[in-house]
Every structure is written in structure tokens, then in C-alpha cells.
C-alpha positions in Angstrom: 88.7 84.4 116.8 88.9 86.2 120.1 88.5 90.0 120.2 92.1 90.6 121.1 93.1 88.6 118.0 90.8 90.8 115.9 92.5 93.9 117.2 95.9 92.4 116.2 94.6 91.5 112.7 93.3 95.1 112.2 96.7 96.5 113.3 98.6 94.2 111.0 96.3 95.0 108.0 96.5 98.7 108.7 100.3 98.5 109.0 100.3 100.7 112.0 99.4 100.6 115.7 95.8 101.8 115.4 93.5 101.6 118.4 90.6 99.1 118.1 87.6 99.4 120.4 84.1 97.9 120.6 81.2 100.2 121.5 77.5 100.3 121.4 77.3 101.9 117.9 75.2 101.1 114.9 78.0 100.3 112.6 81.8 100.2 112.4 83.8 103.4 111.8 87.4 104.7 111.6 88.4 108.0 113.0 91.1 109.1 110.5 92.4 111.8 112.9 92.8 109.8 116.1 93.4 106.5 114.3 90.7 104.6 116.2 88.7 101.7 114.6 85.4 101.2 116.4 83.5 98.0 116.0 79.8 97.6 117.0 78.8 95.2 119.7 76.2 93.4 117.6 74.7 90.3 119.2 75.4 87.0 117.3 77.6 88.6 114.7 79.0 86.2 112.2 82.9 86.0 112.1 83.0 86.9 108.4 80.9 90.0 109.1 83.4 91.2 111.8 86.3 90.4 109.4 84.6 92.4 106.7 84.0 95.4 109.0 87.6 95.3 110.0 88.7 95.1 106.4 86.5 98.1 105.4 87.7 100.3 108.3 91.3 99.4 107.7 90.8 100.5 104.1 89.9 103.9 105.5 93.1 103.8 107.7 95.2 103.0 104.6 93.6 105.2 102.0 91.4 108.0 103.4 93.6 111.0 104.1 93.0 113.3 107.1 93.7 116.3 105.0 90.6 117.2 103.1 88.3 114.7 104.8 87.4 117.0 107.7 87.6 120.2 105.7 85.1 118.8 103.2 82.8 117.7 105.9 82.8 120.9 107.9 82.5 123.2 105.0 79.6 121.5 103.2 77.5 119.8 105.8 76.3 116.4 106.7 74.5 115.5 103.4 77.7 116.2 101.6 79.7 114.0 104.0 77.2 111.1 103.3 77.6 111.5 99.6 81.4 111.8 99.8 81.5 108.7 102.1 79.5 106.6 99.6 82.0 107.5 96.8 85.0 107.1 99.0 83.7 103.7 100.3 83.6 102.4 96.7 87.1 103.5 96.1 88.7 102.2 99.3 86.9 98.8 99.1 88.3 98.3 95.6 91.8 99.2 96.9 91.7 97.0 100.0 90.5 94.0 98.0 93.3 94.7 95.5 95.9 94.8 98.3 94.4 91.8 100.2 92.6 89.6 97.6 91.7 87.1 100.3 89.2 89.7 101.6 87.0 89.6 98.5 85.1 86.4 99.5 84.6 87.8 103.0 83.2 91.1 101.7 80.8 89.3 99.3 79.5 86.9 101.9 79.1 89.6 104.5 77.4 92.1 102.2 74.9 89.4 101.1 74.1 88.7 104.7 73.8 92.4 105.5 71.5 93.1 102.6 69.3 90.1 103.5 69.0 91.3 107.1 68.1 94.9 106.3 71.4 96.6 107.1 70.9 99.0 104.1 67.7 100.2 105.6 65.3 98.4 103.3 64.8 95.3 101.2 66.1 95.3 97.6 62.7 96.2 96.1 62.5 99.3 98.2 66.2 100.2 97.5 65.5 100.0 93.8 62.7 102.5 94.1 64.8 104.9 96.2 67.4 107.6 95.7 70.2 107.1 93.2 73.0 107.6 95.9 71.4 104.8 98.0 71.3 102.4 95.0 74.9 103.3 94.2 76.0 102.6 97.7 74.2 99.2 97.7 75.5 98.3 94.3 79.2 99.0 95.1 78.9 97.1 98.4 76.8 94.2 97.3 78.0 93.8 93.7 76.5 93.7 90.3 74.7 90.4 91.0 72.8 91.9 93.9 70.0 93.1 91.7 70.3 96.9 92.2 68.8 98.5 89.1 69.8 101.6 87.1 68.4 103.2 84.0 70.7 104.0 81.1 71.3 107.6 82.2 72.4 106.5 85.6 75.0 104.0 84.3 77.5 106.8 83.8 77.8 107.2 87.6 78.7 103.5 88.1 81.4 103.8 85.4 82.9 106.9 86.8 82.9 105.8 90.4 84.4 102.4 89.5 87.4 104.2 87.9 88.4 106.3 90.9 91.8 105.6 92.3 92.8 108.6 94.4 91.2 110.8 97.1 91.5 113.8 94.8 89.4 112.0 92.2 86.8 111.3 94.7 86.6 114.9 95.8 86.6 116.1 92.2 83.6 113.9 91.3 81.8 114.7 94.5 82.4 118.5 94.1 80.9 118.7 90.6 77.7 120.7 91.1 75.7 118.5 88.9 76.8 115.3 90.6 76.1 116.4 94.1 72.7 117.8 93.3 71.8 114.9 91.0 73.0 112.1 93.1 71.5 113.4 96.3 68.1 114.4 95.1 67.5 112.1 92.1 64.8 109.5 92.7 63.4 107.0 90.3 60.9 104.3 90.3 62.2 101.3 88.3 59.8 98.4 88.0 
């Protein structure tokens, strides 16, 4: 599909006249204030990966509110923003796939490809030895069948995050002192 058609699809999915640009960036993003969806100019990108990136960023357009997003980020720093984004991504991807069920297969196929090609910063074995928040991010993006491992005490986080429906719930979970500290710093070596 031509890039102008991708822009049109993004606008239709978002149900508003968002601006879609391509730039030399490491990943796609959505500026919730200025309503700009930025797609990376990756060489040889599969069509299903582009479709997935559009779907993910449109989910931010539809479900991530401007109010609170920037305040949370500015008041609590970059590490908090990363944590908040992982939890918010899990919520918005669930909601966009609920709204547009045809995106499910595209997301699955794309995330399998991205995991295989190192998009998550490491291979699965390394991810499984890493921080809990990174494993949560990979799990919610790549699915239960991806092989991301958790011990019994960590399972509660998966259950709680999978139940989130509103932005307020995302912030409440992220703001719990025990969750932010635990999820950001907790590392485990599962073998």
C-alpha cells in the first residue's frame, strides 16, 4: 500500500484528521498534544509491521488522554514515563484490538517478527533474565505463547494489568509506590 494510503487508513482508524509523517526515528510514536503520528523510515519494512505500528499509534490517538499524560511525565521523570507507557500500551492495544478485531492477526504476526529481529533489545533468553517491567512489556506485546517467563509472585502484575480499562486505572496502578519501585527495579534470573 502506498504511503499516502497508509496515512488515510490511520486517519480513518483514528476517526479524526491526524497528521501522519515519516521520519528517521527508531520507532513509531503518537504526539497526543499535537495529534501527529510519526512512522519510522525502516528499510525493507514488512507491510504488516507498518499496519501494526499504525494500529498501535492510533490506539494512543483514541485512548490516551492529553490531560494527565504530560503532567505525569513532567512531574515524575523519564523512568516513570517508561513504566507508565508499558502499562498504557497493554491497555490501549487491548482496546484497539477489541474495536478493530481484524488487527489482532497483524499485531501477532508483527510482534513475532519484531521479537525475532531484536526489536525488544535482546533475544527471549536475555529478556527472561532481565527486569520485570521489560518482561511485562514483551509479554503483553508478544503474547502468552512467546515464552516470557514469570515466577508465581510476579503473576499478579499480569493479572492486574490485563484488567485495566481506563487511563485512571493505569495511573492508579502505576502510582502505587510498591508497584513503581518493584516493577522498575526488580530483576530475576529464571532458568
